[in-house]
C-alpha positions as protocol buffer text, in pm:
chain_id: "A"
residue {
  index: 1
  type: UNK
  ca { x: -2952 y: -9152 z: -964 }
}
residue {
  index: 2
  type: UNK
  ca { x: -3151 y: -8972 z: -691 }
}
residue {
  index: 3
  type: UNK
  ca { x: -3462 y: -8764 z: -755 }
}
residue {
  index: 4
  type: UNK
  ca { x: -3692 y: -8622 z: -487 }
}
residue {
  index: 5
  type: UNK
  ca { x: -4006 y: -8437 z: -592 }
}
residue {
  index: 6
  type: UNK
  ca { x: -4223 y: -8234 z: -358 }
}
residue {
  index: 7
  type: UNK
  ca { x: -4131 y: -8424 z: -42 }
}
residue {
  index: 8
  type: UNK
  ca { x: -4333 y: -8336 z: 268 }
}
residue {
  index: 9
  type: UNK
  ca { x: -4333 y: -8520 z: 599 }
}
residue {
  index: 10
  type: UNK
  ca { x: -4580 y: -8478 z: 886 }
}
residue {
  index: 11
  type: UNK
  ca { x: -4571 y: -8629 z: 1234 }
}
residue {
  index: 12
  type: UNK
  ca { x: -4847 y: -8622 z: 1495 }
}
residue {
  index: 13
  type: UNK
  ca { x: -4782 y: -8376 z: 1779 }
}
residue {
  index: 14
  type: UNK
  ca { x: -4878 y: -8438 z: 2146 }
}
residue {
  index: 15
  type: UNK
  ca { x: -5179 y: -8208 z: 2096 }
}
residue {
  index: 16
  type: UNK
  ca { x: -5305 y: -8429 z: 1813 }
}
residue {
  index: 17
  type: UNK
  ca { x: -5221 y: -8181 z: 1540 }
}
residue {
  index: 18
  type: UNK
  ca { x: -4990 y: -8263 z: 1253 }
}
residue {
  index: 19
  type: UNK
  ca { x: -4634 y: -8132 z: 1280 }
}
residue {
  index: 20
  type: UNK
  ca { x: -4474 y: -8066 z: 941 }
}
residue {
  index: 21
  type: UNK
  ca { x: -4105 y: -8156 z: 946 }
}
residue {
  index: 22
  type: UNK
  ca { x: -4032 y: -8131 z: 572 }
}
residue {
  index: 23
  type: UNK
  ca { x: -4199 y: -7898 z: 326 }
}
residue {
  index: 24
  type: UNK
  ca { x: -4172 y: -7934 z: -53 }
}
residue {
  index: 25
  type: UNK
  ca { x: -3817 y: -8069 z: -79 }
}
residue {
  index: 26
  type: UNK
  ca { x: -3688 y: -8126 z: -434 }
}
residue {
  index: 27
  type: UNK
  ca { x: -3351 y: -8278 z: -520 }
}
residue {
  index: 28
  type: UNK
  ca { x: -3166 y: -8426 z: -815 }
}
residue {
  index: 29
  type: UNK
  ca { x: -2823 y: -8583 z: -765 }
}
residue {
  index: 30
  type: UNK
  ca { x: -2636 y: -8753 z: -1047 }
}
residue {
  index: 31
  type: UNK
  ca { x: -2484 y: -9100 z: -1024 }
}
residue {
  index: 32
  type: UNK
  ca { x: -2148 y: -9092 z: -847 }
}
residue {
  index: 33
  type: UNK
  ca { x: -2208 y: -8745 z: -705 }
}
residue {
  index: 34
  type: UNK
  ca { x: -2181 y: -8631 z: -345 }
}
residue {
  index: 35
  type: UNK
  ca { x: -2410 y: -8412 z: -137 }
}
residue {
  index: 36
  type: UNK
  ca { x: -2385 y: -8261 z: 210 }
}
residue {
  index: 37
  type: UNK
  ca { x: -2711 y: -8192 z: 393 }
}
residue {
  index: 38
  type: UNK
  ca { x: -2673 y: -7918 z: 655 }
}
residue {
  index: 39
  type: UNK
  ca { x: -2895 y: -7724 z: 889 }
}
residue {
  index: 40
  type: UNK
  ca { x: -2965 y: -7663 z: 1257 }
}
residue {
  index: 41
  type: UNK
  ca { x: -3095 y: -7934 z: 1487 }
}
residue {
  index: 42
  type: UNK
  ca { x: -3460 y: -8006 z: 1415 }
}
residue {
  index: 43
  type: UNK
  ca { x: -3442 y: -7881 z: 1057 }
}
residue {
  index: 44
  type: UNK
  ca { x: -3535 y: -8222 z: 911 }
}
residue {
  index: 45
  type: UNK
  ca { x: -3193 y: -8348 z: 800 }
}
residue {
  index: 46
  type: UNK
  ca { x: -3214 y: -8695 z: 951 }
}
residue {
  index: 47
  type: UNK
  ca { x: -3578 y: -8730 z: 849 }
}
residue {
  index: 48
  type: UNK
  ca { x: -3484 y: -8652 z: 489 }
}
residue {
  index: 49
  type: UNK
  ca { x: -3203 y: -8908 z: 501 }
}
residue {
  index: 50
  type: UNK
  ca { x: -3445 y: -9167 z: 640 }
}
residue {
  index: 51
  type: UNK
  ca { x: -3682 y: -9098 z: 351 }
}
residue {
  index: 52
  type: UNK
  ca { x: -3397 y: -9141 z: 102 }
}
residue {
  index: 53
  type: UNK
  ca { x: -3321 y: -9475 z: 267 }
}
residue {
  index: 54
  type: UNK
  ca { x: -3682 y: -9589 z: 252 }
}
residue {
  index: 55
  type: UNK
  ca { x: -3687 y: -9611 z: 633 }
}
residue {
  index: 56
  type: UNK
  ca { x: -3947 y: -9332 z: 646 }
}
residue {
  index: 57
  type: UNK
  ca { x: -4237 y: -9282 z: 409 }
}
residue {
  index: 58
  type: UNK
  ca { x: -4305 y: -8924 z: 296 }
}
residue {
  index: 59
  type: UNK
  ca { x: -4648 y: -8779 z: 361 }
}
residue {
  index: 60
  type: UNK
  ca { x: -4650 y: -8663 z: 0 }
}
residue {
  index: 61
  type: UNK
  ca { x: -4406 y: -8650 z: -291 }
}
residue {
  index: 62
  type: UNK
  ca { x: -4195 y: -8915 z: -461 }
}
residue {
  index: 63
  type: UNK
  ca { x: -3852 y: -9071 z: -409 }
}
residue {
  index: 64
  type: UNK
  ca { x: -3676 y: -9222 z: -711 }
}
residue {
  index: 65
  type: UNK
  ca { x: -3340 y: -9398 z: -689 }
}
residue {
  index: 66
  type: UNK
  ca { x: -3174 y: -9561 z: -989 }
}
residue {
  index: 67
  type: UNK
  ca { x: -3501 y: -9533 z: -1179 }
}
residue {
  index: 68
  type: UNK
  ca { x: -3703 y: -9707 z: -906 }
}
residue {
  index: 69
  type: UNK
  ca { x: -3987 y: -9524 z: -733 }
}
residue {
  index: 70
  type: UNK
  ca { x: -3960 y: -9634 z: -372 }
}
residue {
  index: 71
  type: UNK
  ca { x: -4325 y: -9556 z: -310 }
}
residue {
  index: 72
  type: UNK
  ca { x: -4429 y: -9820 z: -562 }
}
residue {
  index: 73
  type: UNK
  ca { x: -4256 y: -10105 z: -376 }
}
residue {
  index: 74
  type: UNK
  ca { x: -4406 y: -10342 z: -122 }
}
residue {
  index: 75
  type: UNK
  ca { x: -4237 y: -10360 z: 218 }
}
residue {
  index: 76
  type: UNK
  ca { x: -4057 y: -10678 z: 117 }
}
residue {
  index: 77
  type: UNK
  ca { x: -3946 y: -10539 z: -220 }
}
residue {
  index: 78
  type: UNK
  ca { x: -3832 y: -10217 z: -53 }
}
residue {
  index: 79
  type: UNK
  ca { x: -3623 y: -10413 z: 200 }
}
residue {
  index: 80
  type: UNK
  ca { x: -3463 y: -10610 z: -84 }
}
residue {
  index: 81
  type: UNK
  ca { x: -3394 y: -10294 z: -284 }
}
residue {
  index: 82
  type: UNK
  ca { x: -3240 y: -10128 z: 20 }
}
residue {
  index: 83
  type: UNK
  ca { x: -3018 y: -10428 z: 98 }
}
residue {
  index: 84
  type: UNK
  ca { x: -2883 y: -10447 z: -257 }
}
residue {
  index: 85
  type: UNK
  ca { x: -2854 y: -10081 z: -349 }
}
residue {
  index: 86
  type: UNK
  ca { x: -2809 y: -9872 z: -36 }
}
residue {
  index: 87
  type: UNK
  ca { x: -2571 y: -9855 z: 256 }
}
residue {
  index: 88
  type: UNK
  ca { x: -2645 y: -9658 z: 573 }
}
residue {
  index: 89
  type: UNK
  ca { x: -2390 y: -9531 z: 827 }
}
residue {
  index: 90
  type: UNK
  ca { x: -2523 y: -9396 z: 1156 }
}
residue {
  index: 91
  type: UNK
  ca { x: -2358 y: -9171 z: 1415 }
}
residue {
  index: 92
  type: UNK
  ca { x: -2408 y: -9454 z: 1666 }
}
residue {
  index: 93
  type: UNK
  ca { x: -2241 y: -9762 z: 1527 }
}
residue {
  index: 94
  type: UNK
  ca { x: -2529 y: -10009 z: 1584 }
}
residue {
  index: 95
  type: UNK
  ca { x: -2297 y: -10309 z: 1597 }
}
residue {
  index: 96
  type: UNK
  ca { x: -2403 y: -10636 z: 1759 }
}
residue {
  index: 97
  type: UNK
  ca { x: -2192 y: -10643 z: 2076 }
}
residue {
  index: 98
  type: UNK
  ca { x: -2159 y: -11021 z: 2104 }
}
residue {
  index: 99
  type: UNK
  ca { x: -2050 y: -11066 z: 1744 }
}
residue {
  index: 100
  type: UNK
  ca { x: -1701 y: -11006 z: 1605 }
}
residue {
  index: 101
  type: UNK
  ca { x: -1628 y: -10737 z: 1350 }
}
residue {
  index: 102
  type: UNK
  ca { x: -1624 y: -11007 z: 1081 }
}
residue {
  index: 103
  type: UNK
  ca { x: -1960 y: -11148 z: 1191 }
}
residue {
  index: 104
  type: UNK
  ca { x: -2117 y: -10800 z: 1202 }
}
residue {
  index: 105
  type: UNK
  ca { x: -2013 y: -10733 z: 843 }
}
residue {
  index: 106
  type: UNK
  ca { x: -2104 y: -11084 z: 726 }
}
residue {
  index: 107
  type: UNK
  ca { x: -2460 y: -11033 z: 852 }
}
residue {
  index: 108
  type: UNK
  ca { x: -2485 y: -10731 z: 620 }
}
residue {
  index: 109
  type: UNK
  ca { x: -2352 y: -10945 z: 335 }
}
residue {
  index: 110
  type: UNK
  ca { x: -2608 y: -11217 z: 405 }
}
residue {
  index: 111
  type: UNK
  ca { x: -2894 y: -10965 z: 413 }
}
residue {
  index: 112
  type: UNK
  ca { x: -2776 y: -10832 z: 76 }
}
residue {
  index: 113
  type: UNK
  ca { x: -2785 y: -11186 z: -63 }
}
residue {
  index: 114
  type: UNK
  ca { x: -2415 y: -11214 z: -144 }
}
residue {
  index: 115
  type: UNK
  ca { x: -2307 y: -11566 z: -235 }
}
residue {
  index: 116
  type: UNK
  ca { x: -1999 y: -11576 z: -13 }
}
residue {
  index: 117
  type: UNK
  ca { x: -2080 y: -11350 z: 283 }
}
residue {
  index: 118
  type: UNK
  ca { x: -1773 y: -11433 z: 493 }
}
residue {
  index: 119
  type: UNK
  ca { x: -1534 y: -11374 z: 202 }
}
residue {
  index: 120
  type: UNK
  ca { x: -1712 y: -11049 z: 113 }
}
residue {
  index: 121
  type: UNK
  ca { x: -1695 y: -10941 z: 479 }
}
residue {
  index: 122
  type: UNK
  ca { x: -1319 y: -11007 z: 491 }
}
residue {
  index: 123
  type: UNK
  ca { x: -1267 y: -10801 z: 176 }
}
residue {
  index: 124
  type: UNK
  ca { x: -1482 y: -10516 z: 312 }
}
residue {
  index: 125
  type: UNK
  ca { x: -1286 y: -10507 z: 639 }
}
residue {
  index: 126
  type: UNK
  ca { x: -959 y: -10506 z: 446 }
}
residue {
  index: 127
  type: UNK
  ca { x: -1083 y: -10201 z: 252 }
}
residue {
  index: 128
  type: UNK
  ca { x: -1122 y: -10012 z: 581 }
}
residue {
  index: 129
  type: UNK
  ca { x: -781 y: -10129 z: 712 }
}
residue {
  index: 130
  type: UNK
  ca { x: -920 y: -10369 z: 973 }
}
residue {
  index: 131
  type: UNK
  ca { x: -795 y: -10701 z: 838 }
}
residue {
  index: 132
  type: UNK
  ca { x: -600 y: -10754 z: 1162 }
}
residue {
  index: 133
  type: UNK
  ca { x: -898 y: -10670 z: 1387 }
}
residue {
  index: 134
  type: UNK
  ca { x: -1176 y: -10872 z: 1225 }
}
residue {
  index: 135
  type: UNK
  ca { x: -1207 y: -11123 z: 1509 }
}
residue {
  index: 136
  type: UNK
  ca { x: -1236 y: -10858 z: 1780 }
}
residue {
  index: 137
  type: UNK
  ca { x: -1566 y: -10777 z: 1949 }
}
residue {
  index: 138
  type: UNK
  ca { x: -1692 y: -10416 z: 1935 }
}
residue {
  index: 139
  type: UNK
  ca { x: -1602 y: -10371 z: 2303 }
}
residue {
  index: 140
  type: UNK
  ca { x: -1240 y: -10447 z: 2214 }
}
residue {
  index: 141
  type: UNK
  ca { x: -1228 y: -10180 z: 1943 }
}
residue {
  index: 142
  type: UNK
  ca { x: -1193 y: -9802 z: 1961 }
}
residue {
  index: 143
  type: UNK
  ca { x: -1475 y: -9573 z: 1854 }
}
residue {
  index: 144
  type: UNK
  ca { x: -1302 y: -9501 z: 1525 }
}
residue {
  index: 145
  type: UNK
  ca { x: -1254 y: -9872 z: 1460 }
}
residue {
  index: 146
  type: UNK
  ca { x: -1619 y: -9943 z: 1540 }
}
residue {
  index: 147
  type: UNK
  ca { x: -1726 y: -9681 z: 1287 }
}
residue {
  index: 148
  type: UNK
  ca { x: -1496 y: -9834 z: 1028 }
}
residue {
  index: 149
  type: UNK
  ca { x: -1661 y: -10174 z: 1092 }
}
residue {
  index: 150
  type: UNK
  ca { x: -1998 y: -10004 z: 1042 }
}
residue {
  index: 151
  type: UNK
  ca { x: -1873 y: -9855 z: 715 }
}
residue {
  index: 152
  type: UNK
  ca { x: -1749 y: -10197 z: 602 }
}
residue {
  index: 153
  type: UNK
  ca { x: -2093 y: -10341 z: 678 }
}
residue {
  index: 154
  type: UNK
  ca { x: -2264 y: -10058 z: 487 }
}
residue {
  index: 155
  type: UNK
  ca { x: -2041 y: -10102 z: 180 }
}
residue {
  index: 156
  type: UNK
  ca { x: -1994 y: -10481 z: 177 }
}
residue {
  index: 157
  type: UNK
  ca { x: -2242 y: -10517 z: -111 }
}
residue {
  index: 158
  type: UNK
  ca { x: -2086 y: -10222 z: -300 }
}
residue {
  index: 159
  type: UNK
  ca { x: -2411 y: -10021 z: -289 }
}
residue {
  index: 160
  type: UNK
  ca { x: -2486 y: -9760 z: -550 }
}
residue {
  index: 161
  type: UNK
  ca { x: -2589 y: -9512 z: -277 }
}
residue {
  index: 162
  type: UNK
  ca { x: -2422 y: -9456 z: 61 }
}
residue {
  index: 163
  type: UNK
  ca { x: -2619 y: -9251 z: 317 }
}
residue {
  index: 164
  type: UNK
  ca { x: -2436 y: -9120 z: 624 }
}
residue {
  index: 165
  type: UNK
  ca { x: -2599 y: -8953 z: 925 }
}
residue {
  index: 166
  type: UNK
  ca { x: -2332 y: -8757 z: 1118 }
}
residue {
  index: 167
  type: UNK
  ca { x: -2081 y: -9044 z: 1077 }
}
residue {
  index: 168
  type: UNK
  ca { x: -1802 y: -8852 z: 1254 }
}
residue {
  index: 169
  type: UNK
  ca { x: -2018 y: -8681 z: 1515 }
}
residue {
  index: 170
  type: UNK
  ca { x: -1923 y: -8907 z: 1807 }
}
residue {
  index: 171
  type: UNK
  ca { x: -1550 y: -8932 z: 1726 }
}
residue {
  index: 172
  type: UNK
  ca { x: -1247 y: -8734 z: 1839 }
}
residue {
  index: 173
  type: UNK
  ca { x: -1092 y: -8505 z: 1573 }
}
residue {
  index: 174
  type: UNK
  ca { x: -821 y: -8751 z: 1470 }
}
residue {
  index: 175
  type: UNK
  ca { x: -1059 y: -9044 z: 1422 }
}
residue {
  index: 176
  type: UNK
  ca { x: -1320 y: -8817 z: 1262 }
}
residue {
  index: 177
  type: UNK
  ca { x: -1068 y: -8711 z: 998 }
}
residue {
  index: 178
  type: UNK
  ca { x: -964 y: -9070 z: 930 }
}
residue {
  index: 179
  type: UNK
  ca { x: -1325 y: -9189 z: 898 }
}
residue {
  index: 180
  type: UNK
  ca { x: -1417 y: -8904 z: 665 }
}
residue {
  index: 181
  type: UNK
  ca { x: -1114 y: -8965 z: 441 }
}
residue {
  index: 182
  type: UNK
  ca { x: -1209 y: -9331 z: 430 }
}
residue {
  index: 183
  type: UNK
  ca { x: -1561 y: -9242 z: 319 }
}
residue {
  index: 184
  type: UNK
  ca { x: -1422 y: -9018 z: 45 }
}
residue {
  index: 185
  type: UNK
  ca { x: -1184 y: -9292 z: -73 }
}
residue {
  index: 186
  type: UNK
  ca { x: -1468 y: -9548 z: -87 }
}
residue {
  index: 187
  type: UNK
  ca { x: -1690 y: -9296 z: -266 }
}
residue {
  index: 188
  type: UNK
  ca { x: -1421 y: -9260 z: -532 }
}
residue {
  index: 189
  type: UNK
  ca { x: -1307 y: -9622 z: -553 }
}
residue {
  index: 190
  type: UNK
  ca { x: -1654 y: -9782 z: -555 }
}
residue {
  index: 191
  type: UNK
  ca { x: -1822 y: -9507 z: -759 }
}
residue {
  index: 192
  type: UNK
  ca { x: -2087 y: -9476 z: -488 }
}
residue {
  index: 193
  type: UNK
  ca { x: -2324 y: -9181 z: -473 }
}
residue {
  index: 194
  type: UNK
  ca { x: -2262 y: -9026 z: -130 }
}
residue {
  index: 195
  type: UNK
  ca { x: -2513 y: -8831 z: 80 }
}
residue {
  index: 196
  type: UNK
  ca { x: -2378 y: -8699 z: 409 }
}
residue {
  index: 197
  type: UNK
  ca { x: -2560 y: -8521 z: 693 }
}
residue {
  index: 198
  type: UNK
  ca { x: -2309 y: -8309 z: 883 }
}
residue {
  index: 199
  type: UNK
  ca { x: -2273 y: -8000 z: 1099 }
}
residue {
  index: 200
  type: UNK
  ca { x: -1907 y: -7968 z: 1001 }
}
residue {
  index: 201
  type: UNK
  ca { x: -1849 y: -7703 z: 731 }
}
residue {
  index: 202
  type: UNK
  ca { x: -1504 y: -7842 z: 652 }
}
residue {
  index: 203
  type: UNK
  ca { x: -1662 y: -8175 z: 558 }
}
residue {
  index: 204
  type: UNK
  ca { x: -1947 y: -8025 z: 358 }
}
residue {
  index: 205
  type: UNK
  ca { x: -1696 y: -7819 z: 159 }
}
residue {
  index: 206
  type: UNK
  ca { x: -1551 y: -8142 z: 19 }
}
residue {
  index: 207
  type: UNK
  ca { x: -1883 y: -8252 z: -130 }
}
residue {
  index: 208
  type: UNK
  ca { x: -1985 y: -8178 z: -489 }
}
residue {
  index: 209
  type: UNK
  ca { x: -2305 y: -8012 z: -369 }
}
residue {
  index: 210
  type: UNK
  ca { x: -2449 y: -7871 z: -48 }
}
residue {
  index: 211
  type: UNK
  ca { x: -2811 y: -7843 z: 65 }
}
residue {
  index: 212
  type: UNK
  ca { x: -2917 y: -7644 z: 369 }
}
residue {
  index: 213
  type: UNK
  ca { x: -3246 y: -7705 z: 548 }
}
residue {
  index: 214
  type: UNK
  ca { x: -3419 y: -7469 z: 788 }
}
residue {
  index: 215
  type: UNK
  ca { x: -3752 y: -7559 z: 944 }
}
residue {
  index: 216
  type: UNK
  ca { x: -3799 y: -7833 z: 686 }
}
residue {
  index: 217
  type: UNK
  ca { x: -3745 y: -7612 z: 383 }
}
residue {
  index: 218
  type: UNK
  ca { x: -3449 y: -7596 z: 144 }
}
residue {
  index: 219
  type: UNK
  ca { x: -3291 y: -7253 z: 182 }
}
residue {
  index: 220
  type: UNK
  ca { x: -2972 y: -7329 z: -11 }
}
residue {
  index: 221
  type: UNK
  ca { x: -2866 y: -7582 z: -273 }
}
């Protein structure tokens, strides 16, 4: 399902030199599996997740998802592949503040090319127990509810891969637990391959596999 080979990533530094953020990362994760990516701040976790999502291009190496080499796709083809096959959940919810929960999720359905985006959005919100809140604006929802809307948007097209960047990091313990359990239920029910960046060892322990990064290198997993 997911195969990374020799991934490196460089960024320009203020001095004009190249700053290496990832160094020779290899990974194979089977379809339907789950992986926790851990490491200290600045270790390259979010950069690696962005590369998996096709939001960042590696300096060298290859990214293959479901038999497709992301590096071989044009920008348009990559956007289409991402919309149909991948969901992304951020720590910040990134909801459109002047749109209802239903409209926020329906936009994701439209981008994915679903035939009935409003119906698909209603079903996705029902899966995250927000059927009675779908007409509320983000400002009328709690942080946990906003994250559940974001999860509904990310999973409305039933993606084969779900990528989560600290999805519980901005929530209180009660909401964090509920959001994580929801992600695990969706992972099981939809058969989605789950990749989760987290600092929480109790969450990483629930994943099939764990990878630890330090200074851009894999030191465990």
